[in-house]
C-alpha positions, 0 to 999 in steps of 0.5 A: 228641431223645435223644442216643447218643454214639459214641466213636472213637479212630481211623478206622473204618468202624463209625461209619457202621454204628452211626450208621445204627442209632442213627438207625433207633432214633430218636436223634441220633448224636454223634461224639466223636473226637480232632481231625480234618482238614477233609476227614475231618470233611466225610465224617463229618458226612454220617453223624453229626449232630454231631462233638465234638473231645476231646483224650484219648478215653481220659480217662473222667472228662473225656469223661464231664464233656464229654458231661454238660455238652454233652448231659446224660445220653445214651441210650447211649455206644457204641464200635467202637474196640478201644482205647477199649472199656474207657474207653468202658465207664467213661464209661457207668458215670460217666454211669449208662448202663452195660450191662456193667461196665468191669471186665469189659471190662478183663479181656477186654482182658488176654489173660493174664487171659482165659486165667486166667478160662477155665482157672478155668471149666474150659474147654480151653486151651493152656498159657500163661505171661508172659515179661518178659525174653529170659533167661526164654525157656528157662524159659517154653518148658519150661512152655508147650512148643514150638512156641508163639505170642508175642503182646502181652497187649492187642494186636489185628489180629495186631500183632507176633504171632509163631510160634516153634519154638525157645528162640532164636526165643522169645528173639528174638521177645521182643526184637522185641516189646520193641523195637517196642511202645514205638514203636507209635502205639497208646496201649494199649501205654503204659497199664499193666494193673495191675502189668503193663507191656504194652510189656515183658511178653508172652503165650506160649501153646502152638500150637493145631492145627486148623481156625480159626473166627470167630463173633460172639455177642450176649449179652442178659440172660445169654443168648448167641446165636451169629450165624454161624460163619465159617471161615478157609480161607486162613491166612498166618503173618504176617497169619493170615487171607486169606479167610473163608467161611460157612457153613464147608465140611465142618463138620457141624452137631454140630461147629458146635454144639461151636464155638458152645458154646465161644464161648458158654461163654467169654463167660459165663465172662468175665462179658460181658452186654448186649453183643456179642463176636467170638470166635475158636476153633480146633478143636484136634486134642487139646482140641476147640474151644478159644478163641483170643481174645475181642474183647469189646464189638464185632463182627468187623472189616472186612466180616465183619458184612456177610457175617453180615447177608447170610447170616442177616439179623442186623445186629450193629451194630443189635444192638450199638446196641440192647444199649447202649440196653437196647432190644428186639432190632431187627427182623431182615430175611430172609437176602438171600443164603442161599448160601455167601459168602466174604470175601477180604482184601487187605493193603498190602505194606510200611509207610508212607503210602498213596498210592493204591488201584488196580484196584478197578474191575477186581476188581469186574468179576470174575464172583464178586465181589458187593461191594468195600469199602475200609477205608483211604484215601489219606494213611492210615499203614499198617504191615506189622505190623498186620492192616489189612484194606485191600481186602475182597471179598464173593464168591460162586459158589465151589465150595471152598477151592481156588476161594477161593485162586485168586480171592485170587491173581487179585484180588491181581494186580489190586489195587494198594496204593501206599505211600510 
């Protein structure tokens, strides 16, 4: 039986989803990951066929050599880990099973390069500039305009994203990121992007104003297929999203088509093919649907793919696996819940090691709750700077955004995330 290799940099629920799709396609699922403890290994071995420890999952040459010596040439190499997407694509190239060039994923991992590529393609976008020193704040503010967003050029999960309204706030945001990112356990901030040091140079872009949407897209042989649009009715300045719902309330078919057209144009402009992408769009008051970011090589995080599967019957993890294998699209089930669905996200407050998640039974008993999914476990280190979707609720039976807000407030009182 042929092997599909899954490369994981850190904990992620995607492993079970992709492994199930690999098995359904008739292959063995082998997981390559940094050394893990016995308890986690016992849990993972129930979903994959074999676990192989590698010291550095980002060393593409060493990983490719290990795969080749242990398994020969695999049927595919897949990841759902943000920081490992570029190196995994390079592993696939070295083994001769790549479906999209690693250079394309590298471009997508650099948010400033994405802005340049989208602008070159004539797609609408905010003014943007790089900042490499707090002393540049006035010059950058003049070029970009205020208010603005400051973000790492290669971050994810809203890590250290800040909104600024004055030159002084921009300078302070620079100082904050410059102090925090070199200390981050995320290795992305220690890997240069060409001549750019992502721990010292950050992206500043004009603030977009309007409703925000998220859409997963499939790209197969140059043809883009949007899966489902989710809107973000509850936004927090630090975490950015507290709830999502689909279909978006009050979004006309015409406007929805403009949003998906923007997402489709963006992934093609970036050169993505035979992969999936999670695209975030703001329907800006002046520019219309405008790309916020493109997360290439993976679907949405947390249980957003579950919402899409329940609503549309499309399993994006099965699609990702088929695209990596160069196989035909997997069979699609009829939509199970063709009604409005929502996702509520509950975060831990503060930073530290998770001791306990309490209140799960109580929140599951709420009449609107369809499912409760936790993506964290005791012992895991959480940081308040990172958008970690700790507890996620699938909800139905709500009337509008106010209902979702009330549900979120009620669930927040029931769930207890104890951090030490």
